[in-house]
C-alpha positions as CSV (number, residue, x, y, z in Angstrom):
1,M,0.0,0.0,0.0
2,P,1.5,3.4,-1.0
3,Q,2.3,5.6,2.1
4,L,2.8,9.3,2.4
5,D,3.8,11.1,5.6
6,A,3.8,14.8,5.0
7,P,4.9,16.7,8.1
8,V,4.9,20.6,8.0
9,E,6.6,22.4,10.8
10,A,7.3,26.1,11.2
11,D,8.3,28.5,14.0
12,L,7.4,32.1,13.3
13,A,8.7,35.4,14.5
14,S,6.1,37.6,16.3
15,E,4.8,39.6,13.3
16,A,5.6,37.0,10.6
17,R,3.0,35.8,8.1
18,L,2.8,32.3,6.9
19,L,0.6,31.1,4.0
20,I,0.5,27.4,3.4
21,V,-1.4,25.6,0.6
22,E,-1.1,21.8,0.5
23,A,-3.0,19.8,-2.1
24,F,-3.4,16.1,-2.7
25,I,-4.8,14.7,-6.0
26,F,-6.0,11.2,-5.7
27,G,-5.7,10.1,-9.4
28,R,-6.1,11.9,-12.6
29,A,-9.6,11.4,-14.0
30,A,-8.6,12.3,-17.5
31,M,-6.0,9.6,-17.5
32,G,-8.4,7.0,-15.9
33,E,-6.4,6.9,-12.7
34,T,-7.8,6.2,-9.3
35,V,-6.1,5.7,-5.9
36,R,-7.6,2.7,-4.3
37,W,-5.5,1.8,-1.2
38,A,-3.1,4.2,0.5
39,S,-2.0,5.7,3.7
40,L,-1.8,9.5,4.1
41,N,-0.6,11.2,7.2
42,D,-0.5,15.0,6.9
43,Q,0.6,16.7,10.1
44,W,1.0,20.5,10.5
45,T,2.7,22.0,13.6
46,I,3.0,25.8,13.6
47,R,4.6,27.7,16.4
48,R,5.2,31.4,17.1
49,H,8.4,31.9,19.2
50,G,8.2,28.3,20.2
51,Q,4.6,28.4,21.4
52,L,2.1,26.2,19.6
53,V,-0.4,28.3,17.7
54,F,-1.8,25.7,15.2
55,A,-1.7,21.9,14.8
56,D,-3.6,19.7,12.3
57,N,-3.5,16.1,11.5
58,V,-5.3,14.6,8.4
59,R,-5.1,10.9,8.2
60,L,-6.6,8.8,5.4
61,E,-5.8,5.1,5.4
62,G,-7.3,2.1,3.6
63,D,-9.8,2.3,0.8
64,I,-9.1,5.9,-0.3
65,E,-11.8,5.9,-3.0
66,K,-14.4,4.9,-0.5
67,L,-13.2,7.4,2.1
68,L,-13.4,10.3,-0.4
69,E,-17.0,9.4,-1.1
70,R,-18.0,10.3,2.4
71,Q,-19.7,13.7,2.7
72,A,-17.5,14.8,5.6
73,V,-14.3,13.9,3.7
74,A,-14.6,15.0,0.1
75,A,-18.2,14.2,-1.0
76,G,-16.9,12.3,-4.0
77,D,-14.2,14.8,-5.1
78,R,-10.7,13.5,-5.9
79,A,-8.7,16.7,-5.2
80,V,-8.4,18.2,-1.8
81,A,-6.4,21.0,-0.2
82,T,-5.8,22.6,3.1
83,V,-5.1,26.3,3.2
84,A,-3.8,28.1,6.3
85,L,-2.8,31.8,6.8
86,I,-1.2,32.5,10.1
87,A,-0.9,36.2,10.6
88,P,-1.9,38.9,13.0
89,D,-4.8,40.0,10.7
90,A,-5.8,36.6,9.4
91,E,-9.4,36.8,10.6
92,R,-10.2,39.8,8.3
93,H,-10.2,37.4,5.3
94,L,-13.0,35.2,6.5
95,D,-16.0,37.2,5.3
96,L,-14.2,38.0,1.9
97,V,-13.5,34.3,1.3
98,R,-17.0,33.2,2.3
99,N,-18.5,35.8,0.0
100,D,-16.2,35.0,-3.0
101,F,-15.9,31.2,-2.4
102,P,-19.1,30.0,-0.8
103,A,-18.3,26.3,-1.4
104,I,-15.1,26.4,0.6
105,A,-15.3,25.3,4.3
106,S,-13.4,28.1,6.2
107,T,-13.0,29.5,9.6
108,A,-10.8,32.1,11.3
109,F,-9.8,32.8,14.9
110,A,-6.9,34.0,17.0
111,G,-4.6,35.1,14.1
112,K,-5.5,32.1,11.9
113,F,-7.5,31.6,8.7
114,L,-8.1,28.0,7.7
115,A,-9.9,26.4,4.7
116,R,-10.5,23.0,3.3
117,V,-11.1,22.9,-0.5
118,T,-12.3,20.0,-2.6
119,A,-12.8,19.7,-6.3
120,K,-13.5,17.0,-8.9
121,G,-9.9,17.1,-10.2
122,A,-6.6,18.9,-10.2
123,Y,-7.6,21.5,-12.8
124,E,-10.7,22.5,-10.9
125,L,-8.8,22.7,-7.6
126,R,-6.2,24.9,-9.2
127,Q,-9.0,27.2,-10.5
128,T,-10.1,27.8,-6.9
129,L,-6.7,27.8,-5.2
130,I,-5.0,30.4,-7.3
131,P,-7.5,33.2,-6.7
132,L,-7.9,32.2,-3.0
133,A,-4.1,32.2,-2.4
134,T,-3.8,35.5,-4.3
135,M,-6.5,37.0,-2.0
136,L,-4.8,35.7,1.1
137,N,-1.5,37.0,-0.1
138,G,-2.9,40.5,-0.1
139,G,-3.4,40.5,-3.9
140,S,0.3,40.1,-4.5
141,A,1.5,37.8,-7.3
142,L,2.2,34.2,-6.3
143,S,5.5,32.6,-6.8
144,K,6.4,31.0,-10.2
145,V,5.5,27.5,-9.1
146,W,1.8,28.5,-9.3
147,S,2.2,29.3,-13.0
148,V,3.4,25.9,-14.1
C-alpha cells in the first residue's frame, strides 16, 4: 500500500505571516487513474516563538476511493487542499472568502485563517486555489510555481 507522511513544521517570529497551501490529487480522472488503497498522514505544527499556535493532522488510510465518497471527507471529489494563513490580521479574510468562495469550508480565529477545499480534479482545484491564495497573499502575485 502506498504511504505518504507529509509533516509541515514552522516556528514564526512575532509579526511573521505564513501562507501554506497543500493539495493532494487522488488520481487523474482524464487519465483514468484512481487511488484505491493508500495511507496518508499529513501533520502540520505551527509555532510562534516556540509556542504552539496551530496543529492539524489529516489521516486517510485504507480504501481511499471509499473514504473520499464520504460527505464529511470530500463528497466524491478527488482533489483536496488545506489552506492556512497564520498572521496577526488573518481573521479579516473570513468574510471575503465566504463571499467570493461560498463552497469552501473556512474558519478564522486568534490570528489564523483555515480552509478545506475539494474539487473534482486537479484543474478545478487549481481554478479555486490560485485566486484564493492570491487574495490571502494581499493580492500580490504568487511565486512562479503557481504558473506551471
